[in-house]
C-alpha positions in Angstrom: 5.3 -28.5 -8.2 3.7 -26.1 -6.2 4.9 -23.3 -3.4 4.5 -20.3 -2.2 7.9 -19.6 -2.2 10.8 -21.0 -3.6 14.4 -20.8 -1.7 17.8 -20.9 -4.5 18.1 -24.1 -3.3 15.2 -25.5 -4.7 15.0 -23.9 -7.7 18.4 -25.6 -8.6 17.2 -29.2 -8.0 14.5 -28.9 -10.0 16.4 -27.3 -13.4 18.8 -30.6 -11.9 16.3 -33.2 -11.8 14.1 -32.0 -14.2 13.2 -32.2 -18.0 13.2 -28.8 -19.5 10.8 -27.4 -16.1 8.7 -24.1 -17.3 8.2 -22.2 -14.0 4.7 -20.3 -13.8 4.3 -17.7 -10.9 0.8 -16.6 -10.2 0.8 -12.4 -8.4 -2.4 -11.6 -6.8 -3.5 -8.1 -7.4 -3.8 -7.9 -3.3 -0.1 -8.9 -2.9 0.7 -5.3 -3.1 -1.2 -4.1 -0.1 1.4 -4.5 2.3 2.9 -1.2 3.2 6.4 -2.0 3.8 9.6 0.2 6.2 12.5 -0.3 8.0 13.8 1.2 10.9 16.9 1.8 11.8 17.8 0.8 15.5 20.9 1.1 17.8 22.3 -2.5 18.8 20.4 -4.0 21.6 17.5 -0.9 21.4 15.3 -3.5 19.3 13.4 -4.0 22.4 13.1 -0.3 23.8 11.8 0.6 20.4 9.5 -3.0 19.6 7.7 -2.0 23.0 7.1 2.0 22.1 5.5 0.9 19.0 3.3 -0.9 20.3 2.3 1.1 23.1 2.6 4.3 20.8 0.2 3.2 18.7 -1.7 0.9 20.6 -1.9 -2.3 18.5 -4.2 -4.5 19.3 -2.6 -7.2 16.4 0.8 -7.1 16.0 2.5 -10.7 15.3 6.3 -10.6 15.7 9.1 -13.1 14.6 12.1 -14.3 15.6 14.5 -17.0 14.6 14.7 -19.1 17.4 12.2 -21.0 20.2 14.2 -19.6 23.1 14.2 -16.2 21.1 10.4 -16.3 21.7 10.1 -16.9 25.4 13.2 -15.0 26.1 11.5 -11.5 24.2 7.9 -12.0 25.9 9.8 -12.1 29.2 11.3 -8.4 27.9 8.3 -7.3 27.1 6.3 -8.6 30.4 8.9 -6.7 32.2 7.8 -3.2 30.0 4.4 -3.4 30.8 3.7 -5.1 27.8 1.7 -8.9 28.2 3.0 -11.4 24.5 2.2 -14.8 23.9 4.6 -17.3 22.3 4.2 -19.5 19.4 7.0 -21.9 18.3 7.2 -25.9 17.9 7.9 -27.4 21.6 4.6 -25.9 22.5 1.9 -28.7 21.7 -0.7 -28.7 18.9 -3.7 -27.7 22.0 -2.3 -25.3 23.3 -1.3 -23.4 20.2 -4.5 -23.7 18.5 -6.1 -22.0 21.7 -3.5 -19.1 21.2 -4.2 -18.7 17.2 -8.1 -18.4 18.4 -7.2 -15.7 20.9 -4.7 -13.8 18.7 -7.5 -13.8 16.0 -10.4 -12.9 18.4 -7.9 -10.3 19.3 -8.2 -11.3 23.0 -4.1 -11.5 22.8 -2.5 -8.5 21.5 0.8 -9.3 20.9 2.1 -13.1 19.5 5.8 -13.7 18.8 7.0 -16.4 16.8 8.9 -19.1 14.5 9.1 -18.4 10.5 8.4 -22.7 10.7 4.8 -22.5 13.7 3.6 -19.5 11.5 3.7 -21.3 8.0 0.3 -21.5 6.9 -1.2 -18.6 9.3 -4.2 -16.9 7.5 -5.7 -14.2 10.0 -7.8 -12.2 8.4 -6.9 -8.4 8.6 -3.9 -8.6 10.4 -2.8 -5.3 10.7 1.1 -5.0 11.4 3.7 -8.0 10.9 7.3 -6.7 12.6 10.5 -8.8 11.7 12.2 -8.4 15.2 14.6 -11.0 13.7 15.5 -10.4 10.1 14.7 -14.0 8.0 17.3 -16.1 7.3 15.9 -16.5 3.7 14.5 -13.4 1.1 12.0 -16.3 0.7 10.8 -15.8 4.1 11.1 -12.2 4.1 7.8 -12.7 1.7 6.8 -15.1 3.1 6.6 -13.4 7.0 5.0 -9.8 5.4 2.6 -12.0 3.5 0.7 -12.4 6.6 -1.0 -9.2 6.5 -2.7 -7.2 4.2 -4.6 -10.0 3.1 -8.3 -9.8 1.2 -7.6 -6.0 -0.4 -6.7 -5.0 4.0 -4.1 -3.0 4.2 -0.8 -4.2 6.1 1.8 -2.3 7.5 5.1 -4.8 7.8 7.9 -3.4 10.1 12.3 -4.7 9.7 14.1 -3.3 12.6 17.8 -3.3 11.9 21.3 -2.2 13.5 24.5 -2.7 11.9 24.5 -6.6 12.4 21.8 -6.6 10.0 22.4 -4.2 7.5 24.1 -6.1 4.6 21.4 -8.9 5.4 18.8 -7.2 4.4 20.4 -5.7 1.5 20.6 -9.4 0.5 16.9 -9.6 1.2 16.3 -6.8 -1.1 18.3 -7.5 -3.9 17.4 -11.1 -4.0 13.4 -10.1 -3.8 13.8 -7.4 -6.2 12.8 -4.1 -3.9 14.6 -0.9 -2.5 13.5 0.5 1.2 14.2 3.7 2.2 15.7 3.6 5.9 14.1 5.3 8.6 14.4 6.5 12.0 12.2 6.5 15.3 12.1 9.5 17.4 13.9 9.0 20.2 16.2 6.4 19.2 18.0 7.7 16.8 21.2 6.4 15.9 24.1 6.8 17.7 27.9 7.8 16.8 29.3 4.2 16.6 27.2 3.2 13.2 28.9 3.0 10.1 28.4 6.0 7.4 26.8 3.5 5.3 24.1 2.4 7.5 23.4 6.6 8.1 24.1 7.3 4.7 20.9 5.0 3.9 19.1 6.8 5.6 18.9 9.1 3.3 15.6 8.8 0.6 16.5 6.2 -1.9 15.4 6.3 -5.7 11.9 4.1 -5.3 11.9 1.5 -7.7 10.3 1.7 -11.8 7.2 2.1 -11.3 4.0 -0.2 -11.5 1.8 2.1 -13.1 -0.5 2.5 -10.0 1.3 5.3 -7.9 -2.8 7.1 -6.9 -3.2 3.3 -5.2 0.3 3.5 -3.1 -0.8 6.8 -2.2 -3.6 5.5 -0.5 -2.0 2.3 1.0 0.9 4.7 2.2 -2.2 6.9 4.2 -4.2 3.9 5.2 -1.0 2.6 7.0 -0.4 5.6 8.9 -3.6 4.7 10.7 -1.0 1.6 12.1 2.1 4.1 12.4 2.7 7.5 12.5 5.1 9.5 13.9 
């Protein structure tokens, strides 16, 4: 059995059905070319923050993930009202439409593409600079799937997650399952208000980095390259 990711329920099933299964994990040297950043935002301000980032950094290829097909349409409409044109990519769209939209996105004709997880599985877009988790994925493995759309073929990519207080604990689960720890940040002009929890505010302080991988110099270079796409 081969898969890019193995959800926990699949792992449990293999242990139950297979006789002494052996798990072999293959890791690419390019796997760490995605710089991950997490921004705490106030409830109801995700669209405003996303529009600000797109305009501020003039992103020309940004893949935005949401969790439902109607969320694709809803977010595209809200961005349009803020002067940003975005196309949608989900299962209710016909194959011909999706092929045209994907080709246009790859060629740079479309700047912002809003997609669901199922529709985006298997997408291979060279030099995709930015992936945004507007909605957090339902499973930790889907998080890896999403951010893996960027940072391919040795290119440095940027994966952003926008989280409000309802996402806070779920993102901690994503971190734990994927064995990562990411510093929470705020965006100037969109600082957290007084209604958020103390725990969420405390998380914005710098956190200890995970055990080193022996590639500190490379990580520093990656961070500098990713800042081309995000400066604040």
